[in-house]
matplotlib code that plots the C-alpha trace (Angstrom):
import matplotlib.pyplot as plt

x = [8.1, 10.4, 13.7, 15.7, 18.2, 21.8, 22.6, 26.5, 26.0, 24.3, 22.2, 23.4, 19.6, 18.6, 15.2, 13.8, 11.2, 8.0, 10.2, 13.2, 16.1, 17.8, 19.6, 21.6, 22.6, 25.5, 24.8, 21.3, 20.0, 21.6, 23.6, 22.1, 23.8, 21.5, 23.4, 21.1, 22.1, 24.0, 20.2, 17.6, 15.8, 12.6, 11.0, 8.9, 11.8, 10.2, 12.8, 15.9, 17.2, 21.2, 22.2, 23.0, 26.1, 27.9, 28.3, 28.5, 26.2, 22.9, 19.6, 17.0, 14.5, 12.8, 9.6, 8.4, 5.0, 3.5, 5.1, 4.5, 7.9, 7.8, 11.6, 13.0, 15.4, 17.5, 20.7, 23.1, 26.1, 29.0, 30.3, 27.5, 25.6, 29.4, 28.4, 25.8, 25.3, 22.3, 21.3, 18.6, 19.8, 17.4, 14.3, 11.4, 10.0, 8.0, 7.7, 9.4, 7.9, 10.7, 13.9, 15.0, 18.4, 18.0, 19.5, 20.8, 23.4, 23.9, 24.0, 20.3, 17.6, 14.7, 12.5, 8.7, 7.3, 3.3, 4.1, 5.3, 7.6, 12.1, 14.8, 18.8, 21.4, 24.2, 23.5, 20.7, 23.5, 20.7, 17.4, 14.7, 10.3, 9.8, 6.2, 5.3, 1.7, 1.6, -0.2, 1.1, 0.3, 1.6, 4.0, 4.2, 6.3, 8.6, 9.4, 11.8, 11.2, 14.5, 13.2, 10.8, 12.9, 9.9, 9.5, 6.2, 5.1, 2.3, 0.3, -2.2, -5.9, -4.8, -3.9, -0.3, 1.8, 4.3, 7.4, 10.1, 13.2, 15.7, 16.3, 17.1, 19.6, 22.2, 22.9, 26.0]
y = [-74.2, -74.9, -77.1, -78.5, -80.8, -80.3, -81.4, -81.0, -84.2, -86.6, -86.5, -82.5, -80.8, -76.8, -76.3, -73.1, -73.5, -70.3, -69.8, -68.3, -71.2, -72.1, -75.9, -77.6, -81.0, -83.0, -86.3, -86.9, -85.5, -88.1, -84.4, -81.0, -77.1, -74.6, -71.9, -69.3, -67.1, -63.9, -63.4, -61.8, -64.1, -64.6, -64.5, -67.3, -68.5, -68.6, -70.4, -71.7, -72.6, -74.4, -72.8, -74.8, -73.5, -73.3, -76.0, -74.2, -71.7, -70.9, -68.3, -67.7, -65.2, -64.2, -63.0, -60.3, -60.1, -62.0, -58.2, -56.3, -56.7, -55.2, -54.8, -57.3, -59.9, -61.7, -63.4, -65.4, -68.3, -69.2, -71.3, -73.0, -70.5, -69.3, -66.4, -65.0, -61.8, -59.4, -59.3, -57.0, -54.3, -52.1, -53.9, -51.9, -52.9, -55.4, -59.4, -62.4, -65.3, -67.0, -66.6, -68.9, -68.8, -69.6, -73.1, -71.9, -68.4, -68.0, -65.1, -64.6, -63.9, -63.9, -62.9, -63.3, -60.4, -59.2, -56.0, -58.6, -59.7, -58.8, -59.9, -59.7, -59.9, -59.5, -62.1, -59.7, -57.3, -54.4, -55.3, -55.4, -55.2, -58.4, -57.2, -56.7, -57.6, -59.1, -57.6, -56.1, -58.9, -61.3, -63.5, -66.8, -69.3, -70.0, -72.7, -73.2, -75.0, -76.0, -77.6, -74.6, -72.5, -70.6, -69.1, -70.6, -67.6, -68.3, -65.3, -65.0, -64.9, -64.1, -67.6, -68.5, -67.0, -67.3, -65.8, -67.5, -66.2, -68.0, -64.5, -63.2, -66.4, -65.4, -61.8, -61.7]
z = [29.2, 27.0, 25.8, 23.2, 22.2, 20.8, 16.7, 17.9, 21.2, 21.9, 25.6, 25.4, 26.6, 27.9, 29.5, 30.5, 33.0, 34.0, 37.8, 35.2, 35.1, 32.3, 33.2, 31.1, 30.9, 29.2, 30.3, 28.8, 32.2, 35.1, 36.4, 35.5, 36.2, 36.2, 34.1, 34.9, 38.0, 36.0, 33.8, 35.0, 37.5, 38.4, 34.9, 32.3, 30.3, 27.0, 25.0, 25.1, 21.6, 21.2, 18.0, 14.8, 13.6, 16.7, 19.6, 22.5, 22.3, 23.5, 22.6, 25.9, 25.2, 29.2, 29.3, 32.1, 31.7, 34.6, 36.5, 34.3, 32.3, 29.2, 28.6, 26.0, 27.1, 24.5, 25.5, 23.8, 25.7, 23.1, 26.1, 27.7, 29.5, 31.7, 30.4, 28.7, 26.7, 26.0, 22.0, 22.8, 21.3, 20.0, 20.4, 21.0, 24.3, 24.4, 25.4, 23.6, 23.3, 20.7, 19.2, 16.5, 14.7, 10.9, 10.0, 6.9, 7.8, 11.2, 11.7, 11.6, 14.5, 14.3, 17.1, 18.3, 20.9, 21.6, 19.4, 16.2, 14.8, 14.5, 11.9, 13.1, 10.6, 13.1, 15.5, 17.3, 17.6, 15.9, 14.9, 12.3, 11.9, 10.1, 9.0, 4.9, 5.2, 8.6, 11.2, 14.6, 16.3, 19.0, 17.9, 19.4, 18.1, 15.3, 12.0, 9.2, 6.6, 5.4, 2.7, 1.7, 3.4, 4.7, 8.3, 9.2, 12.0, 14.7, 16.0, 18.8, 17.8, 13.7, 12.4, 10.7, 8.2, 6.0, 4.9, 1.9, 3.5, 0.8, -0.3, 3.4, 4.2, 1.5, 2.9, 4.1]

ax = plt.figure().add_subplot(projection="3d")
ax.plot(x, y, z, "-o")
ax.set_aspect("equal")
plt.show()
């Protein structure tokens, strides 16, 4: 259901599937290793994302809506999946659809849920609603245009929204 390739090593790919498995290859797909054993099982892997700042960091979001599980599942690893840390913090209960790391500031994360968009300025320790002029709607995709510094928010049934994140990227 989701795939990403590392910018640090050619052929390093992570994939997530609809049955909760996350697999990692470092040799272009010749060999694969399951790295999701220590995570909640049998959930939809809604997104896997390599960090653009740390070569062994991976972010993942899981979604349990198929089982009426509305917990917020967001995790991070700094060792290619050997250990995982929940970064759901103070997020409200809601299925998570997408996670995105800011390309300029490694401490900023964006998360799209079934109930809106959230931002963290401390790598997921705490979260704030990101909703100026954005209705309370399911967010299914996020893209950051690096030159224009725009966050493009893809919603379910409410179109696309654009936010200038250049001032956020400067925050420390």
